[in-house]
N, C-alpha and C positions, 0 to 999 in steps of 0.2 A: 503493499500502500503505499508505505513511504518513497520507494522507487517509482512508483507510478506517478504518486504527487509530484516529485521532482521533475520528472520526464515531462509532465504537462504544463508546467511553468509558461506561461505566466496566467494560464487558465486553470479552473478548479478540474480536480482529477473526480472520477468516480467510478464505483465499483459496486459490486454484490458479494455477499458471504456467505458461503453454505455450509451446512453441518448437521448436527443432531442434537437435539433437548435431551439431557441427562438430568439425572437427579442432582447433581452438582451444580446445573447451570446447562451454558449452550458450550460445545465441543466443535472448534472450527475445523473443517474438513478441507474447505478449497476457497480460495479469494480469486473472484473475477475482475480482473482490472480492465474496465470498459471505456468507451468512447462517451464522452461528454459531448451531446448532439448540439448544444447551445455554443460550445467553444468560448467559452466566457470566463472572466476572471472574478464574476461575483455571482454566477448561477450556475446550476448543472440541471442536465436531463440524460438519464441513462439512456442510448439508444435502444429502441425498443425492441430490433432483432435481436442484437445483442444479449438484450435483458433474457429473452424467450429463449434463445442458444443456452444462457448459463442455466435456467429453469429445466430445459430437457435434461443438459448434463449432470445436474445436481439429481434429478429424479433417477436417472440410470443408474446412478452410483448409491441409491437408496438414501439419499440426501433430502434435506428442505434448504430453502433461503432462509436463514436466520437472521441476514441484517445486512445494512450497506454501509458504504464509505464515501466520504467527498473528501476533499482539501478546500482550507481557505489559503490561497497564494501571499496573502498580506497579513493575515490575520491569525487569532487564536484556536487552539484545537477545543474550541465551544461551540455548541449549535447556536447559530444566529437565531432571530426572530422568525426568519422566511423558513429556516430549519425545523424550527419547531411545529409550524404551521403547515408544512407538506409532509412531516412524521405519519403517514397514513398506516403503520403498520405498527401496532402498539407492542406486541411481542416480540419485536425484533431489536437487536445492538444496531444504536447507531453510532460510528465511528467516525470522527472529524480530526483531520491531520491540519494544524497550524503549520504554516510554512513560513511565517514570517522572518524566521531564520533556518534556512533550507539545510545548513549543517547541523541544526538542532531543532527538529520538529517536534512541535508540541501534539501529543496526541493522546487523546479521550475516546473514551466509549462511554456512551450514556443510553437509558432507558427512556423513552418519550413518551408518555401516555395522558390522554387529555389535557394536552398543554404543558404538562408538569415534568421536567427534566430531573434526571437521577443519575448522577455518576457512577457507573459502575468499573470504571477502570483508568486512571489509577485511582485508588481509593485514599 
């Protein structure tokens, strides 16, 4: 995710996370680095065909999509108000990579439910 975020600068990077739900939480099995169809430094839309292919690949392997990631090219690794408003999957993990300092990215993972943001990593 970090390498993809660096590669996509100055635009936002984005992708999906596949894995399994366990008693201990989420077990990540695959990260899909996908195309930001917006090609924007302030917004992202995952390419719909790539989203579908990632979903198919995950299902073939017995996984499910359990999260998404994107970067903030000049900001922190914390969800923006736009991110919170667009977080349509309340059971997903939402990873934000702040690239204000590309040599030391600020990575955060969050649950976002009903507009409430809760940091799950790092705690």
